C-alpha positions in Angstrom: 24.0 -38.7 -23.5 21.6 -40.1 -26.2 18.0 -39.3 -26.5 15.1 -41.0 -28.1 12.6 -39.4 -30.3 8.8 -40.5 -29.5 6.8 -40.9 -32.7 3.1 -40.4 -31.4 1.2 -43.4 -32.6 -1.7 -43.0 -35.1 -5.1 -42.4 -33.8 -7.8 -45.4 -33.2 -9.3 -46.3 -36.8 -12.6 -45.0 -35.5 -11.0 -41.9 -34.6 -9.0 -41.5 -37.7 -12.3 -42.2 -39.9 -14.7 -39.7 -38.0 -12.0 -36.8 -38.4 -11.9 -37.4 -42.0 -15.7 -37.6 -42.4 -16.3 -34.7 -40.4 -13.9 -32.7 -42.7 -15.3 -33.8 -45.9 -18.9 -32.6 -44.6 -17.7 -29.2 -43.4 -16.2 -28.7 -46.8 -19.2 -30.2 -48.8 -21.9 -28.7 -46.5 -20.3 -25.9 -44.8 -18.0 -24.7 -47.4 -15.5 -21.5 -46.7 -15.9 -18.3 -48.6 -14.1 -18.5 -51.7 -13.8 -22.5 -51.9 -13.6 -24.5 -54.6 -17.0 -25.5 -56.1 -16.1 -29.2 -56.1 -15.0 -31.5 -53.1 -13.2 -34.7 -54.0 -13.3 -37.9 -51.7 -11.2 -41.0 -52.4 -12.3 -43.9 -50.9 -10.6 -47.5 -50.5 -12.5 -50.3 -50.8 -15.1 -50.6 -47.7 -14.3 -47.6 -46.3 -18.1 -46.2 -45.8 -18.6 -44.3 -49.1 -22.3 -45.0 -49.1 -22.5 -44.3 -45.6 -20.7 -40.8 -46.2 -23.3 -40.1 -49.1 -26.2 -40.9 -47.0 -24.7 -38.5 -44.1 -23.6 -35.5 -46.8 -27.5 -36.2 -48.0 -28.8 -35.5 -44.8 -26.9 -32.9 -43.6 -27.6 -30.7 -47.2 -31.3 -31.2 -46.7 -31.0 -30.4 -42.7 -29.4 -27.2 -43.8 -32.5 -26.3 -46.2 -30.7 -27.4 -49.7 -32.8 -29.6 -52.3 -30.0 -32.2 -53.7 -29.2 -34.0 -56.9 -27.6 -37.3 -56.6 -25.6 -38.8 -59.9 -24.7 -42.5 -59.7 -23.5 -44.6 -62.7 -25.8 -47.9 -63.2 -29.7 -48.5 -62.1 -28.4 -50.7 -59.6 -26.0 -48.2 -57.7 -29.0 -45.8 -57.8 -31.6 -48.1 -56.4 -28.9 -49.1 -53.4 -28.6 -45.3 -52.6 -32.2 -44.9 -52.7 -32.8 -47.7 -50.7 -30.0 -46.4 -48.1 -31.3 -43.2 -48.0 -34.9 -43.9 -47.5 -33.9 -46.1 -44.8 -31.4 -44.1 -42.7 -33.2 -40.7 -43.3 -37.1 -41.4 -43.1 -37.3 -37.5 -42.5 -36.2 -37.2 -46.3 -38.5 -37.0 -49.6 -36.7 -38.9 -52.1 -37.1 -39.0 -55.7 -36.2 -42.0 -57.8 -36.0 -40.7 -61.6 -36.0 -43.6 -64.1 -36.2 -43.9 -67.6 -39.3 -44.4 -69.0 -39.1 -47.8 -70.0 -37.4 -49.0 -67.1 -39.0 -49.9 -63.2 -36.7 -49.1 -60.3 -35.8 -52.0 -58.1 -38.3 -53.4 -55.4 -36.2 -52.4 -52.7 -35.9 -48.7 -53.7 -39.5 -48.3 -53.9 -40.5 -50.3 -50.6 -40.1 -47.1 -48.5 -42.9 -44.5 -48.2 -41.0 -41.5 -48.5 -39.8 -42.7 -52.0 -41.8 -41.3 -55.3 -40.5 -42.7 -58.6 -41.3 -41.2 -62.0 -39.9 -40.7 -65.2 -40.3 -37.2 -65.3 -38.6 -34.8 -63.5 -41.3 -32.3 -63.1 -43.0 -34.9 -60.8 -40.0 -34.9 -58.3 -38.5 -31.2 -58.3 -39.9 -30.2 -54.9 -38.7 -33.3 -53.1 -35.6 -33.2 -51.0 -33.6 -35.5 -53.0 -33.8 -36.6 -56.5 -31.4 -39.9 -57.8 -30.7 -41.1 -61.0 -27.8 -42.1 -63.3 -25.9 -39.7 -65.2 -27.2 -41.0 -68.3 -30.7 -40.0 -67.5 -29.7 -36.7 -65.8 -28.2 -35.5 -69.2 -31.8 -35.5 -70.7 -33.2 -33.5 -67.6 -34.0 -29.7 -69.3 -35.9 -26.6 -68.5 -35.0 -26.9 -64.7 -33.5 -24.7 -62.3 -29.8 -25.9 -61.2 -29.6 -27.5 -58.0 -27.6 -25.8 -55.7 -25.7 -28.8 -54.5 -24.9 -32.5 -56.1 -23.5 -35.9 -55.0 -21.8 -37.9 -57.8 -21.3 -41.3 -56.4 -18.8 -43.7 -57.9 -17.3 -40.6 -59.7 -14.3 -42.3 -60.7 -16.3 -45.0 -62.7 -17.9 -41.5 -64.6 -16.6 -40.7 -68.0 -15.3 -36.8 -68.2 -18.1 -36.5 -71.1 -20.9 -37.6 -68.8 -19.8 -35.2 -66.1 -19.8 -32.3 -69.0 -23.5 -33.4 -70.0 -24.9 -33.0 -66.6 -22.7 -30.0 -65.0 -25.1 -27.6 -66.0 -27.8 -28.9 -63.4 -25.8 -28.2 -60.4 -23.8 -25.3 -58.9 -21.6 -27.1 -56.3 -21.0 -30.9 -56.0 -19.2 -33.3 -53.7 -17.6 -36.3 -55.8 -17.1 -39.7 -54.4 -15.4 -42.6 -55.3 -12.4 -45.5 -55.3 -9.5 -44.4 -57.4 -8.5 -47.9 -57.5 -11.2 -49.4 -59.1 -11.7 -49.9 -62.8 -11.6 -47.3 -65.5 -14.6 -45.9 -67.3 -15.6 -48.0 -69.9 -16.0 -46.8 -73.8 -16.0 -49.0 -77.0 -14.9 -45.9 -79.0 -11.6 -45.5 -79.8 -10.2 -42.5 -78.0 -6.4 -42.1 -79.4 -6.8 -38.9 -80.7 -7.7 -37.2 -77.5 -4.9 -39.0 -75.6 -3.0 -36.7 -73.4 -5.4 -33.7 -73.6 -7.0 -32.2 -70.4 -10.2 -33.0 -71.9 -10.0 -36.4 -73.0 -13.5 -37.8 -72.5 -12.6 -41.4 -72.0 -10.9 -40.1 -68.8 -12.7 -40.4 -65.4 -14.6 -37.6 -64.3 -12.3 -37.1 -61.5 -9.3 -36.7 -63.6 -10.8 -34.2 -65.6 -12.2 -32.2 -62.8 -8.8 -32.2 -60.7 -6.8 -31.1 -64.2 -9.2 -28.0 -64.7 -9.4 -27.2 -60.9 -5.8 -27.2 -59.3 -6.9 -25.6 -56.6 -9.1 -28.5 -55.1 -7.0 -31.2 -53.1 -8.7 -34.3 -52.6 -9.8 -35.7 -49.4 -9.7 -39.4 -48.3 -11.3 -41.9 -46.1 -8.5 -43.3 -44.3 -9.9 -47.0 -43.0 -11.6 -49.8 -44.7 -14.5 -51.2 -42.4 -14.6 -54.4 -44.9 -11.3 -55.4 -45.6 -9.7 -57.5 -42.4 -6.2 -56.9 -41.2 -4.9 -59.4 -43.4 -5.9 -58.2 -46.5 -5.6 -54.4 -45.9 -1.5 -53.8 -46.0 -1.4 -55.8 -49.2 -4.2 -53.7 -51.2 -3.0 -50.5 -49.5 0.4 -51.3 -50.8 -0.1 -52.5 -53.9 -3.1 -50.0 -55.2 -3.1 -47.4 -53.3 0.4 -46.2 -52.1 -0.7 -42.4 -52.8 -3.7 -42.7 -50.4 -2.6 -45.7 -47.8 -5.1 -46.9 -45.7 -5.7 -49.5 -42.8 -8.1 -51.8 -41.8 -10.8 -50.6 -39.0 -10.6 -54.0 -37.1 -7.4 -55.9 -35.7 -5.6 -59.1 -36.5 -7.8 -61.3 -33.9 -11.0 -59.4 -34.4 -12.3 -61.6 -37.4 -12.1 -65.4 -37.5 -13.0 -68.1 -40.1 -13.5 -71.6 -38.5 -14.2 -74.7 -40.5 -17.1 -76.8 -38.9 -15.9 -80.2 -40.6 -12.8 -81.5 -41.0 -10.8 -81.4 -43.9 -10.6 -84.2 -46.1 -6.7 -84.2 -46.9 -7.1 -82.6 -50.4 -5.7 -79.6 -52.0 -9.2 -77.8 -52.2 -9.3 -78.4 -48.3 -6.1 -77.4 -47.8 -6.4 -74.3 -49.3 -9.4 -73.7 -47.6 -7.7 -74.2 -44.1 -4.9 -71.5 -45.1 -7.3 -69.1 -46.1 -9.5 -69.3 -42.8 -6.1 -69.1 -40.5 -4.4 -66.3 -42.9 -7.3 -64.5 -44.7 -5.5 -65.6 -48.0 -4.7 -68.8 -50.1 -3.6 -69.5 -53.8 -4.5 -72.9 -55.5 -1.9 -73.0 -58.0 -2.6 -75.3 -60.8 0.2 -76.9 -63.3 1.4 -74.5 -65.6 -0.2 -74.7 -69.2 -1.3 -72.5 -71.8 -5.2 -72.7 -71.9 -8.3 -71.5 -73.6 -10.0 -69.1 -71.7 -12.8 -71.1 -69.6 -9.8 -73.4 -68.7 -11.8 -76.4 -67.3 -9.5 -77.2 -65.0 -9.4 -74.1 -63.4 -13.0 -73.6 -63.2 -13.8 -77.0 -61.8 -11.1 -76.1 -59.2 -13.2 -72.9 -58.5 -16.4 -74.9 -58.0 -14.9 -77.4 -55.8 -13.8 -74.8 -53.8 -17.0 -73.0 -53.0 -18.9 -76.8 -52.9 -16.3 -77.6 -50.4 -16.7 -74.2 -48.4 -20.8 -74.9 -48.0 -19.9 -78.7 -47.2 -17.2 -77.8 -44.2 -19.9 -75.4 -42.6 -17.6 -72.6 -41.9 -18.3 -69.8 -39.5 -17.6 -66.3 -39.6 -16.8 -64.6 -36.3 -16.4 -60.7 -36.6 -17.8 -57.4 -34.7 -20.9 -58.1 -36.4 -21.3 -61.4 -34.5 -21.2 -64.7 -35.3 -23.1 -66.0 -38.8 -22.6 -69.3 -40.9 -20.8 -69.0 -44.3 -23.9 -69.3 -46.3 -24.1 -69.7 -50.4 -25.4 -65.8 -50.1 -21.9 -64.6 -48.2 -19.6 -66.2 -51.0 -18.7 -64.6 -54.3 -16.6 -66.1 -57.5 -14.7 -63.3 -59.5 -13.6 -64.0 -63.1 -12.4 -61.4 -65.6 -14.5 -62.3 -68.5 -18.4 -63.2 -69.0 -17.8 -66.4 -70.4 -15.6 -67.6 -67.4 -18.3 -66.5 -65.3 -20.9 -68.9 -67.4 -18.8 -71.5 -67.0 -18.2 -71.7 -63.2 -22.1 -71.0 -62.7 -22.4 -74.2 -64.7 -20.1 -76.2 -62.8 -21.5 -75.2 -59.2 -25.0 -76.1 -60.7 -23.9 -79.6 -61.7 -22.6 -79.7 -58.2 -25.9 -79.0 -56.7 -24.3 -75.4 -55.4 -27.4 -72.5 -55.7 -26.4 -69.8 -58.4 -29.8 -68.6 -58.9 -30.6 -65.6 -56.8 -34.4 -65.6 -57.7 -34.8 -68.9 -55.9 -33.1 -68.0 -53.0 -29.6 -67.0 -51.3 -27.1 -68.0 -54.0 -23.6 -67.9 -54.9 -22.6 -64.5 -56.8 -20.5 -65.6 -59.5 -19.6 -62.7 -61.9 -16.9 -60.5 -63.6 -15.2 -58.0 -61.6 -17.0 -55.3 -63.5 -19.9 -56.2 -62.0 -18.7 -57.2 -58.3 -17.5 -53.5 -58.1 -18.8 -51.9 -54.6 -20.2 -55.5 -53.1 -18.9 -57.4 -50.1 -19.1 -60.8 -49.3 -17.4 -62.9 -46.3 -15.4 -64.9 -48.7 -14.2 -64.6 -52.1 -12.9 -67.2 -54.8 -11.2 -65.5 -57.8 -10.0 -66.9 -61.2 -6.9 -65.2 -61.8 -7.2 -62.8 -64.9 -3.5 -64.3 -66.3 -4.3 -67.9 -65.3 -3.3 -70.0 -68.5 -2.9 -67.0 -70.9 -0.2 -66.7 -73.4 0.4 -63.1 -72.9 -0.4 -60.1 -70.7 -2.4 -57.9 -72.5 -3.6 -54.2 -71.1 -7.4 -55.6 -70.0 -5.5 -58.3 -68.1 -2.9 -56.3 -66.5 -5.7 -53.1 -65.6 -4.9 -52.3 -62.0 -8.6 -51.5 -61.2 -9.6 -55.3 -62.3 -7.1 -57.3 -60.2 -7.6 -54.7 -57.5 -11.9 -55.4 -57.1 -11.1 -59.1 -57.6 -9.0 -58.9 -54.4 -10.9 -56.5 -52.2 -14.4 -57.8 -51.8 -14.1 -60.1 -49.0 -14.3 -59.3 -45.6 -12.4 -63.0 -44.0 -10.7 -64.5 -47.0 -9.7 -64.6 -50.3 -9.0 -67.7 -52.1 -7.2 -67.4 -55.7 -7.2 -70.4 -58.6 -4.4 -69.8 -61.1 -2.2 -71.9 -63.4 1.6 -71.9 -62.4 4.0 -69.4 -64.1 2.2 -65.9 -64.1 5.4 -64.2 -62.7 7.4 -65.6 -65.7 4.5 -64.6 -68.2 4.9 -61.1 -66.9 8.7 -61.1 -66.7 8.1 -62.1 -70.7 5.5 -59.5 -71.6 6.9 -56.0 -69.9 4.9 -52.6 -70.6 5.7 -51.4 -73.9 3.0 -49.4 -74.8 4.3 -45.8 -75.7 4.1 -43.1 -73.5 2.2 -39.8 -74.4 2.7 -36.4 -72.9 -0.2 -35.2 -70.8 -1.3 -38.9 -70.2 -1.9 -40.3 -66.9 1.5 -42.2 -65.9 1.5 -45.4 -64.3 4.9 -45.5 -61.7 6.4 -48.6 -60.7 6.3 -49.4 -57.2 10.1 -49.3 -56.8 10.2 -46.0 -57.6 8.3 -44.2 -54.4 11.2 -44.5 -52.4 13.8 -43.1 -55.0 11.9 -40.2 -56.1 10.8 -39.1 -52.4 8.0 -37.4 -50.8 8.4 -33.8 -52.4 8.0 -35.2 -55.9 5.1 -37.7 -55.4 2.4 -34.6 -55.0 3.7 -33.2 -58.1 3.2 -36.4 -59.9 -0.5 -36.8 -58.5 -1.3 -33.2 -59.7 0.1 -34.0 -63.3 -2.2 -37.4 -63.5 0.5 -39.9 -62.2 -1.2 -43.4 -61.2 0.5 -45.9 -58.9 1.0 -48.8 -59.6 0.9 -50.1 -63.1 -0.8 -53.8 -63.3 2.3 -55.5 -64.0 3.8 -54.3 -60.7 0.5 -55.0 -58.9 0.2 -58.5 -60.2 3.7 -59.1 -59.1 3.3 -57.9 -55.9 -0.1 -59.8 -55.3 1.3 -62.8 -56.4 4.6 -62.4 -54.2 2.0 -62.6 -51.2 -0.2 -65.3 -52.7 3.0 -67.4 -52.9 3.5 -67.6 -48.9 -0.1 -69.1 -48.9 0.3 -71.5 -52.0 -1.2 -75.1 -52.1 -0.2 -76.8 -55.5 -3.1 -78.7 -56.8 -3.3 -81.5 -59.6 
């Protein structure tokens, strides 16, 4: 007599997300005696990281604490101040800025926000927010009991060292799949050392505090059901996540018929499946490939002409210029796309009104759009460099959308990858990048150990292959 084993189904997305947030808030706001002084939260794209930061700030202040918040750029600081002030009108918030700069109007429009370049003016407020670069110059103040470090994976460990004297406990929140911290200084002499200043603050923190076990947010509220499985498998296999919406909860509908072109065919595929690849003929080109730039511009122009409508759990909205983004690897590519869009009459200047965002992966981090058009980093290249293979770059470009992502690339990228396998030397103690096929081979018992010693997964070579394999199922050949 055979018996079947019933496997419990996972809890609904909202329930799983709420449980994760509750556990994080307990650890950060109500730590158990002897608990580590740091709480780390891994957040996939669109998982509600900013919402978590706001909730944690309000709960800490509600418990009678004053709080400092560290972000990595002025735009991130201004966005956080705006969110905090809007969601927590009971909070008094300080925006600490450099003497020669002025915070964005969005951050200063709230009556509960005070801006100053002098820390002494803000010390009695509930929350003070600034960049790591500004915080490192703050001196002669009593340390805060609590801090929140936002976008912690973008923060270099030397920046954390410079501000750690200002707080006793901290909540570190960030996305491990995004781009690594940037430095223009050679760091080879520190490679493999636990105090390598070029590594992220979280990597160094975990290396020196083995008792800290990272929490994770298990649901992406940005990525649709068509995208979350691919992004999770390709970029987050150690910390998998799912979409907060089902297959039919988001739909993208063109308001006008296709004209029979490859561009419109790609738009229709993306509207139906969430992905499309407009593949141009194989060719080695200059970085600002005129044909690829023209294809990207044509796609954006046709998206607007065809009057698409986006239906989601947030309601029905037209796909306007402000809800579209173009992502590139290089600034000169972004500039070329802006020029091409301007020639087609597509708005690209946000100072004038709603405009299409055209920018590099670095500057698109943390941002969200209904539809994105991506110029593949390896399109038309003669080689596959470490810059273009960086896992975080492709992850950012492929994970900004709520409805659909259209990739423009020349044919031949899989062959290019096979001709340029990873040959970088492996140094003891440095972060390892493990090919996807090894996940099943090494087994669940070994994976936690690899995580603890700094293993990262996957490498850019493997991630590119996985994404291209999926895109090949939604390919339109251009001319």
